[in-house]
Gaussian input, Z-matrix of N, CA and C with variables (Angstrom, degrees):
# hf/3-21g

backbone

0 1
 N
 C     1     B1
 C     2     B2     1     A1
 N     3     B3     2     A2     1     D1
 C     4     B4     3     A3     2     D2
 C     5     B5     4     A4     3     D3
 N     6     B6     5     A5     4     D4
 C     7     B7     6     A6     5     D5
 C     8     B8     7     A7     6     D6
 N     9     B9     8     A8     7     D7
 C    10    B10     9     A9     8     D8
 C    11    B11    10    A10     9     D9
 N    12    B12    11    A11    10    D10
 C    13    B13    12    A12    11    D11
 C    14    B14    13    A13    12    D12
 N    15    B15    14    A14    13    D13
 C    16    B16    15    A15    14    D14
 C    17    B17    16    A16    15    D15
 N    18    B18    17    A17    16    D16
 C    19    B19    18    A18    17    D17
 C    20    B20    19    A19    18    D18
 N    21    B21    20    A20    19    D19
 C    22    B22    21    A21    20    D20
 C    23    B23    22    A22    21    D21
 N    24    B24    23    A23    22    D22
 C    25    B25    24    A24    23    D23
 C    26    B26    25    A25    24    D24
 N    27    B27    26    A26    25    D25
 C    28    B28    27    A27    26    D26
 C    29    B29    28    A28    27    D27
 N    30    B30    29    A29    28    D28
 C    31    B31    30    A30    29    D29
 C    32    B32    31    A31    30    D30
 N    33    B33    32    A32    31    D31
 C    34    B34    33    A33    32    D32
 C    35    B35    34    A34    33    D33
 N    36    B36    35    A35    34    D34
 C    37    B37    36    A36    35    D35
 C    38    B38    37    A37    36    D36
 N    39    B39    38    A38    37    D37
 C    40    B40    39    A39    38    D38
 C    41    B41    40    A40    39    D39
 N    42    B42    41    A41    40    D40
 C    43    B43    42    A42    41    D41
 C    44    B44    43    A43    42    D42
 N    45    B45    44    A44    43    D43
 C    46    B46    45    A45    44    D44
 C    47    B47    46    A46    45    D45
 N    48    B48    47    A47    46    D46
 C    49    B49    48    A48    47    D47
 C    50    B50    49    A49    48    D48
 N    51    B51    50    A50    49    D49
 C    52    B52    51    A51    50    D50
 C    53    B53    52    A52    51    D51
 N    54    B54    53    A53    52    D52
 C    55    B55    54    A54    53    D53
 C    56    B56    55    A55    54    D54
 N    57    B57    56    A56    55    D55
 C    58    B58    57    A57    56    D56
 C    59    B59    58    A58    57    D57
 N    60    B60    59    A59    58    D58
 C    61    B61    60    A60    59    D59
 C    62    B62    61    A61    60    D60
 N    63    B63    62    A62    61    D61
 C    64    B64    63    A63    62    D62
 C    65    B65    64    A64    63    D63
 N    66    B66    65    A65    64    D64
 C    67    B67    66    A66    65    D65
 C    68    B68    67    A67    66    D66
 N    69    B69    68    A68    67    D67
 C    70    B70    69    A69    68    D68
 C    71    B71    70    A70    69    D69
 N    72    B72    71    A71    70    D70
 C    73    B73    72    A72    71    D71
 C    74    B74    73    A73    72    D72
 N    75    B75    74    A74    73    D73
 C    76    B76    75    A75    74    D74
 C    77    B77    76    A76    75    D75
 N    78    B78    77    A77    76    D76
 C    79    B79    78    A78    77    D77
 C    80    B80    79    A79    78    D78
 N    81    B81    80    A80    79    D79
 C    82    B82    81    A81    80    D80
 C    83    B83    82    A82    81    D81
 N    84    B84    83    A83    82    D82
 C    85    B85    84    A84    83    D83
 C    86    B86    85    A85    84    D84
 N    87    B87    86    A86    85    D85
 C    88    B88    87    A87    86    D86
 C    89    B89    88    A88    87    D87
 N    90    B90    89    A89    88    D88
 C    91    B91    90    A90    89    D89
 C    92    B92    91    A91    90    D90
 N    93    B93    92    A92    91    D91
 C    94    B94    93    A93    92    D92
 C    95    B95    94    A94    93    D93
 N    96    B96    95    A95    94    D94
 C    97    B97    96    A96    95    D95
 C    98    B98    97    A97    96    D96
 N    99    B99    98    A98    97    D97
 C   100   B100    99    A99    98    D98
 C   101   B101   100   A100    99    D99
 N   102   B102   101   A101   100   D100
 C   103   B103   102   A102   101   D101
 C   104   B104   103   A103   102   D102
 N   105   B105   104   A104   103   D103
 C   106   B106   105   A105   104   D104
 C   107   B107   106   A106   105   D105
 N   108   B108   107   A107   106   D106
 C   109   B109   108   A108   107   D107
 C   110   B110   109   A109   108   D108
 N   111   B111   110   A110   109   D109
 C   112   B112   111   A111   110   D110
 C   113   B113   112   A112   111   D111
 N   114   B114   113   A113   112   D112
 C   115   B115   114   A114   113   D113
 C   116   B116   115   A115   114   D114
 N   117   B117   116   A116   115   D115
 C   118   B118   117   A117   116   D116
 C   119   B119   118   A118   117   D117
 N   120   B120   119   A119   118   D118
 C   121   B121   120   A120   119   D119
 C   122   B122   121   A121   120   D120
 N   123   B123   122   A122   121   D121
 C   124   B124   123   A123   122   D122
 C   125   B125   124   A124   123   D123
 N   126   B126   125   A125   124   D124
 C   127   B127   126   A126   125   D125
 C   128   B128   127   A127   126   D126
 N   129   B129   128   A128   127   D127
 C   130   B130   129   A129   128   D128
 C   131   B131   130   A130   129   D129
 N   132   B132   131   A131   130   D130
 C   133   B133   132   A132   131   D131
 C   134   B134   133   A133   132   D132
 N   135   B135   134   A134   133   D133
 C   136   B136   135   A135   134   D134
 C   137   B137   136   A136   135   D135
 N   138   B138   137   A137   136   D136
 C   139   B139   138   A138   137   D137
 C   140   B140   139   A139   138   D138
 N   141   B141   140   A140   139   D139
 C   142   B142   141   A141   140   D140
 C   143   B143   142   A142   141   D141
 N   144   B144   143   A143   142   D142
 C   145   B145   144   A144   143   D143
 C   146   B146   145   A145   144   D144
 N   147   B147   146   A146   145   D145
 C   148   B148   147   A147   146   D146
 C   149   B149   148   A148   147   D147
 N   150   B150   149   A149   148   D148
 C   151   B151   150   A150   149   D149
 C   152   B152   151   A151   150   D150
 N   153   B153   152   A152   151   D151
 C   154   B154   153   A153   152   D152
 C   155   B155   154   A154   153   D153
 N   156   B156   155   A155   154   D154
 C   157   B157   156   A156   155   D155
 C   158   B158   157   A157   156   D156
 N   159   B159   158   A158   157   D157
 C   160   B160   159   A159   158   D158
 C   161   B161   160   A160   159   D159
 N   162   B162   161   A161   160   D160
 C   163   B163   162   A162   161   D161
 C   164   B164   163   A163   162   D162
 N   165   B165   164   A164   163   D163
 C   166   B166   165   A165   164   D164
 C   167   B167   166   A166   165   D165
 N   168   B168   167   A167   166   D166
 C   169   B169   168   A168   167   D167
 C   170   B170   169   A169   168   D168
 N   171   B171   170   A170   169   D169
 C   172   B172   171   A171   170   D170
 C   173   B173   172   A172   171   D171
 N   174   B174   173   A173   172   D172
 C   175   B175   174   A174   173   D173
 C   176   B176   175   A175   174   D174
 N   177   B177   176   A176   175   D175
 C   178   B178   177   A177   176   D176
 C   179   B179   178   A178   177   D177
 N   180   B180   179   A179   178   D178
 C   181   B181   180   A180   179   D179
 C   182   B182   181   A181   180   D180
 N   183   B183   182   A182   181   D181
 C   184   B184   183   A183   182   D182
 C   185   B185   184   A184   183   D183
 N   186   B186   185   A185   184   D184
 C   187   B187   186   A186   185   D185
 C   188   B188   187   A187   186   D186
 N   189   B189   188   A188   187   D187
 C   190   B190   189   A189   188   D188
 C   191   B191   190   A190   189   D189
 N   192   B192   191   A191   190   D190
 C   193   B193   192   A192   191   D191
 C   194   B194   193   A193   192   D192
 N   195   B195   194   A194   193   D193
 C   196   B196   195   A195   194   D194
 C   197   B197   196   A196   195   D195
 N   198   B198   197   A197   196   D196
 C   199   B199   198   A198   197   D197
 C   200   B200   199   A199   198   D198
 N   201   B201   200   A200   199   D199
 C   202   B202   201   A201   200   D200
 C   203   B203   202   A202   201   D201
 N   204   B204   203   A203   202   D202
 C   205   B205   204   A204   203   D203
 C   206   B206   205   A205   204   D204
 N   207   B207   206   A206   205   D205
 C   208   B208   207   A207   206   D206
 C   209   B209   208   A208   207   D207
 N   210   B210   209   A209   208   D208
 C   211   B211   210   A210   209   D209
 C   212   B212   211   A211   210   D210
 N   213   B213   212   A212   211   D211
 C   214   B214   213   A213   212   D212
 C   215   B215   214   A214   213   D213
 N   216   B216   215   A215   214   D214
 C   217   B217   216   A216   215   D215
 C   218   B218   217   A217   216   D216
 N   219   B219   218   A218   217   D217
 C   220   B220   219   A219   218   D218
 C   221   B221   220   A220   219   D219
 N   222   B222   221   A221   220   D220
 C   223   B223   222   A222   221   D221
 C   224   B224   223   A223   222   D222
 N   225   B225   224   A224   223   D223
 C   226   B226   225   A225   224   D224
 C   227   B227   226   A226   225   D225

   B1=1.4499
   B2=1.5290
   B3=1.3094
   B4=1.4567
   B5=1.5276
   B6=1.3090
   B7=1.4635
   B8=1.5216
   B9=1.3287
   B10=1.4654
   B11=1.5267
   B12=1.3088
   B13=1.4702
   B14=1.5281
   B15=1.3213
   B16=1.4638
   B17=1.5227
   B18=1.3245
   B19=1.4572
   B20=1.5239
   B21=1.3320
   B22=1.4609
   B23=1.5246
   B24=1.3151
   B25=1.4645
   B26=1.5332
   B27=1.3228
   B28=1.4678
   B29=1.5222
   B30=1.2966
   B31=1.4604
   B32=1.5202
   B33=1.3118
   B34=1.4552
   B35=1.5249
   B36=1.3008
   B37=1.4661
   B38=1.5116
   B39=1.3169
   B40=1.4539
   B41=1.5125
   B42=1.3213
   B43=1.4609
   B44=1.5275
   B45=1.3163
   B46=1.4568
   B47=1.5167
   B48=1.3264
   B49=1.4593
   B50=1.5262
   B51=1.3227
   B52=1.4674
   B53=1.5243
   B54=1.3280
   B55=1.4565
   B56=1.5269
   B57=1.3219
   B58=1.4697
   B59=1.5266
   B60=1.3316
   B61=1.4642
   B62=1.5268
   B63=1.3260
   B64=1.4610
   B65=1.5263
   B66=1.3242
   B67=1.4610
   B68=1.5269
   B69=1.3319
   B70=1.4593
   B71=1.5239
   B72=1.3355
   B73=1.4578
   B74=1.5233
   B75=1.3180
   B76=1.4570
   B77=1.5328
   B78=1.3239
   B79=1.4681
   B80=1.5286
   B81=1.3272
   B82=1.4658
   B83=1.5257
   B84=1.3092
   B85=1.4620
   B86=1.5303
   B87=1.3219
   B88=1.4576
   B89=1.5270
   B90=1.3365
   B91=1.4602
   B92=1.5332
   B93=1.3307
   B94=1.4615
   B95=1.5301
   B96=1.3167
   B97=1.4662
   B98=1.5276
   B99=1.3301
   B100=1.4601
   B101=1.5221
   B102=1.3196
   B103=1.4684
   B104=1.5220
   B105=1.3206
   B106=1.4640
   B107=1.5219
   B108=1.3115
   B109=1.4639
   B110=1.5157
   B111=1.3294
   B112=1.4667
   B113=1.5300
   B114=1.3225
   B115=1.4656
   B116=1.5299
   B117=1.3201
   B118=1.4697
   B119=1.5206
   B120=1.3172
   B121=1.4607
   B122=1.5250
   B123=1.3340
   B124=1.4654
   B125=1.5242
   B126=1.3224
   B127=1.4650
   B128=1.5229
   B129=1.3106
   B130=1.4678
   B131=1.5271
   B132=1.3249
   B133=1.4640
   B134=1.5330
   B135=1.3228
   B136=1.4563
   B137=1.5140
   B138=1.3255
   B139=1.4681
   B140=1.5285
   B141=1.3317
   B142=1.4636
   B143=1.5231
   B144=1.3342
   B145=1.4610
   B146=1.5312
   B147=1.3195
   B148=1.4661
   B149=1.5208
   B150=1.3259
   B151=1.4701
   B152=1.5219
   B153=1.3213
   B154=1.4632
   B155=1.5302
   B156=1.3226
   B157=1.4665
   B158=1.5249
   B159=1.3324
   B160=1.4606
   B161=1.5255
   B162=1.3184
   B163=1.4613
   B164=1.5247
   B165=1.3254
   B166=1.4764
   B167=1.5255
   B168=1.3175
   B169=1.4656
   B170=1.5188
   B171=1.3257
   B172=1.4618
   B173=1.5325
   B174=1.3359
   B175=1.4609
   B176=1.5295
   B177=1.3161
   B178=1.4672
   B179=1.5259
   B180=1.3441
   B181=1.4633
   B182=1.5261
   B183=1.3186
   B184=1.4665
   B185=1.5295
   B186=1.3254
   B187=1.4684
   B188=1.5279
   B189=1.3282
   B190=1.4657
   B191=1.5234
   B192=1.3223
   B193=1.4616
   B194=1.5348
   B195=1.3255
   B196=1.4664
   B197=1.5249
   B198=1.3121
   B199=1.4656
   B200=1.5223
   B201=1.3183
   B202=1.4625
   B203=1.5264
   B204=1.3227
   B205=1.4639
   B206=1.5224
   B207=1.3200
   B208=1.4664
   B209=1.5303
   B210=1.3204
   B211=1.4592
   B212=1.5281
   B213=1.3249
   B214=1.4636
   B215=1.5105
   B216=1.3054
   B217=1.4577
   B218=1.5263
   B219=1.3317
   B220=1.4604
   B221=1.5103
   B222=1.3198
   B223=1.4735
   B224=1.5165
   B225=1.2887
   B226=1.4725
   B227=1.5019
   A1=111.25
   A2=117.64
   A3=121.02
   A4=110.89
   A5=117.98
   A6=121.17
   A7=111.85
   A8=116.30
   A9=120.72
   A10=110.08
   A11=116.96
   A12=121.43
   A13=109.99
   A14=117.23
   A15=120.33
   A16=111.55
   A17=116.58
   A18=120.73
   A19=111.17
   A20=116.33
   A21=120.55
   A22=113.14
   A23=116.86
   A24=121.40
   A25=110.73
   A26=117.80
   A27=118.76
   A28=110.94
   A29=116.37
   A30=122.34
   A31=108.61
   A32=115.45
   A33=120.34
   A34=108.45
   A35=116.34
   A36=120.38
   A37=110.71
   A38=115.53
   A39=120.82
   A40=107.77
   A41=117.28
   A42=121.22
   A43=113.12
   A44=117.35
   A45=120.51
   A46=111.40
   A47=114.96
   A48=120.98
   A49=108.18
   A50=117.00
   A51=122.08
   A52=111.78
   A53=115.88
   A54=121.45
   A55=106.90
   A56=118.41
   A57=120.52
   A58=113.66
   A59=117.39
   A60=119.31
   A61=111.79
   A62=117.48
   A63=120.72
   A64=110.86
   A65=117.10
   A66=120.83
   A67=111.20
   A68=116.62
   A69=120.38
   A70=110.11
   A71=117.02
   A72=119.23
   A73=111.15
   A74=117.65
   A75=121.06
   A76=110.27
   A77=117.30
   A78=120.46
   A79=110.27
   A80=117.07
   A81=120.93
   A82=111.02
   A83=116.85
   A84=121.61
   A85=111.23
   A86=116.81
   A87=120.14
   A88=111.09
   A89=116.87
   A90=119.83
   A91=110.21
   A92=117.17
   A93=121.62
   A94=110.09
   A95=116.46
   A96=121.02
   A97=111.38
   A98=117.38
   A99=120.34
   A100=111.19
   A101=116.18
   A102=119.37
   A103=111.33
   A104=117.01
   A105=119.92
   A106=109.84
   A107=116.87
   A108=120.39
   A109=112.06
   A110=116.87
   A111=120.23
   A112=111.15
   A113=116.57
   A114=120.52
   A115=110.13
   A116=117.01
   A117=120.52
   A118=111.09
   A119=116.81
   A120=119.94
   A121=111.70
   A122=116.82
   A123=119.82
   A124=111.04
   A125=116.58
   A126=120.31
   A127=110.61
   A128=116.79
   A129=121.04
   A130=111.39
   A131=116.43
   A132=120.65
   A133=112.21
   A134=116.96
   A135=120.27
   A136=114.40
   A137=117.13
   A138=121.12
   A139=112.19
   A140=116.30
   A141=120.41
   A142=108.30
   A143=117.78
   A144=120.26
   A145=111.73
   A146=116.06
   A147=121.63
   A148=111.97
   A149=116.86
   A150=121.05
   A151=110.78
   A152=116.63
   A153=120.70
   A154=110.20
   A155=117.34
   A156=121.05
   A157=110.24
   A158=116.07
   A159=120.21
   A160=110.69
   A161=117.21
   A162=121.15
   A163=111.90
   A164=116.42
   A165=119.86
   A166=110.97
   A167=116.96
   A168=120.27
   A169=110.07
   A170=116.80
   A171=120.38
   A172=110.98
   A173=117.50
   A174=121.46
   A175=110.83
   A176=116.68
   A177=120.16
   A178=110.96
   A179=116.24
   A180=120.85
   A181=110.34
   A182=117.32
   A183=121.07
   A184=110.95
   A185=116.71
   A186=120.81
   A187=109.97
   A188=116.63
   A189=120.61
   A190=110.79
   A191=116.76
   A192=121.21
   A193=110.81
   A194=116.53
   A195=121.31
   A196=110.33
   A197=116.75
   A198=121.97
   A199=110.01
   A200=116.82
   A201=121.43
   A202=111.18
   A203=116.03
   A204=120.47
   A205=111.18
   A206=117.59
   A207=121.20
   A208=112.25
   A209=116.07
   A210=120.11
   A211=112.67
   A212=116.70
   A213=120.70
   A214=113.39
   A215=116.97
   A216=121.36
   A217=108.85
   A218=116.43
   A219=121.29
   A220=113.98
   A221=116.44
   A222=119.32
   A223=108.59
   A224=115.76
   A225=120.00
   A226=110.61
   D1=-34.11
   D2=-178.69
   D3=-62.04
   D4=-42.34
   D5=-179.92
   D6=-63.09
   D7=-37.54
   D8=178.87
   D9=-65.00
   D10=-44.26
   D11=179.93
   D12=-66.34
   D13=-42.80
   D14=177.26
   D15=-61.73
   D16=-35.43
   D17=179.15
   D18=-70.02
   D19=-45.69
   D20=-177.07
   D21=-74.62
   D22=-33.03
   D23=-176.64
   D24=-128.48
   D25=67.81
   D26=-179.14
   D27=-67.17
   D28=146.27
   D29=178.35
   D30=-121.50
   D31=132.40
   D32=176.81
   D33=-95.30
   D34=150.74
   D35=176.52
   D36=-67.84
   D37=149.00
   D38=175.87
   D39=-89.66
   D40=128.70
   D41=-174.43
   D42=-112.29
   D43=7.86
   D44=179.71
   D45=-91.71
   D46=-160.90
   D47=178.14
   D48=-69.60
   D49=122.42
   D50=-172.14
   D51=-81.45
   D52=74.15
   D53=172.54
   D54=-103.93
   D55=149.83
   D56=-177.38
   D57=-53.85
   D58=-43.56
   D59=-178.45
   D60=-66.37
   D61=-34.06
   D62=177.13
   D63=-67.78
   D64=-40.29
   D65=179.80
   D66=-66.28
   D67=-40.97
   D68=178.75
   D69=-65.67
   D70=-44.47
   D71=179.71
   D72=-64.58
   D73=-37.51
   D74=177.59
   D75=-61.33
   D76=-42.90
   D77=177.50
   D78=-63.10
   D79=-41.70
   D80=177.85
   D81=-63.64
   D82=-40.44
   D83=-179.87
   D84=-65.57
   D85=-41.00
   D86=178.35
   D87=-66.21
   D88=-39.75
   D89=177.31
   D90=-64.46
   D91=-40.90
   D92=176.59
   D93=-57.46
   D94=-47.44
   D95=-178.38
   D96=-62.02
   D97=-41.23
   D98=179.16
   D99=-64.74
   D100=-44.50
   D101=-178.83
   D102=-65.99
   D103=-40.29
   D104=177.54
   D105=-61.77
   D106=-40.46
   D107=177.63
   D108=-60.19
   D109=-44.20
   D110=178.79
   D111=-64.63
   D112=-43.11
   D113=179.85
   D114=-62.72
   D115=-43.68
   D116=178.74
   D117=-62.29
   D118=-40.44
   D119=178.43
   D120=-65.44
   D121=-40.22
   D122=177.68
   D123=-63.95
   D124=-40.27
   D125=179.45
   D126=-68.09
   D127=-42.77
   D128=179.81
   D129=-63.20
   D130=-36.08
   D131=179.87
   D132=-79.58
   D133=-4.67
   D134=178.93
   D135=82.35
   D136=15.08
   D137=-178.70
   D138=-79.95
   D139=-29.95
   D140=176.34
   D141=-133.23
   D142=150.02
   D143=179.14
   D144=-71.59
   D145=158.44
   D146=-178.14
   D147=-58.50
   D148=-41.38
   D149=-179.05
   D150=-61.49
   D151=-42.58
   D152=179.10
   D153=-65.05
   D154=-42.24
   D155=178.28
   D156=-61.15
   D157=-45.03
   D158=179.07
   D159=-60.64
   D160=-45.83
   D161=-179.18
   D162=-62.41
   D163=-40.16
   D164=179.10
   D165=-66.59
   D166=-42.42
   D167=179.89
   D168=-67.15
   D169=-39.54
   D170=178.01
   D171=-62.17
   D172=-40.58
   D173=177.65
   D174=-64.96
   D175=-42.07
   D176=177.31
   D177=-62.57
   D178=-39.05
   D179=179.27
   D180=-62.16
   D181=-42.65
   D182=179.66
   D183=-62.50
   D184=-39.97
   D185=177.56
   D186=-63.38
   D187=-44.04
   D188=179.72
   D189=-64.51
   D190=-41.97
   D191=179.74
   D192=-63.36
   D193=-42.65
   D194=177.89
   D195=-63.40
   D196=-39.53
   D197=178.42
   D198=-61.45
   D199=-44.27
   D200=179.33
   D201=-61.18
   D202=-43.57
   D203=-179.56
   D204=-66.90
   D205=-42.62
   D206=-179.17
   D207=-66.93
   D208=-35.42
   D209=179.63
   D210=-80.42
   D211=-17.86
   D212=-179.12
   D213=72.19
   D214=28.78
   D215=-179.51
   D216=-74.70
   D217=136.29
   D218=177.51
   D219=91.65
   D220=-4.68
   D221=177.08
   D222=-96.36
   D223=136.89
   D224=-179.15
   D225=-91.16

């Protein structure tokens, strides 16, 4: 089961400054990228309409943006 999960949800190492908020945001960013990929594939295959795909990606973007603001990533 571990190999299947690693295949479906690969994680890349974080190579920046290893602060807790950076690591959490990196995990959130990777999850965002995976979900966007799945949504794009569903839209390309004709499983969901373009408008629905756009709305889902826009909602995911808002969650990611809120996460960045709450974690204070990018502020000096």
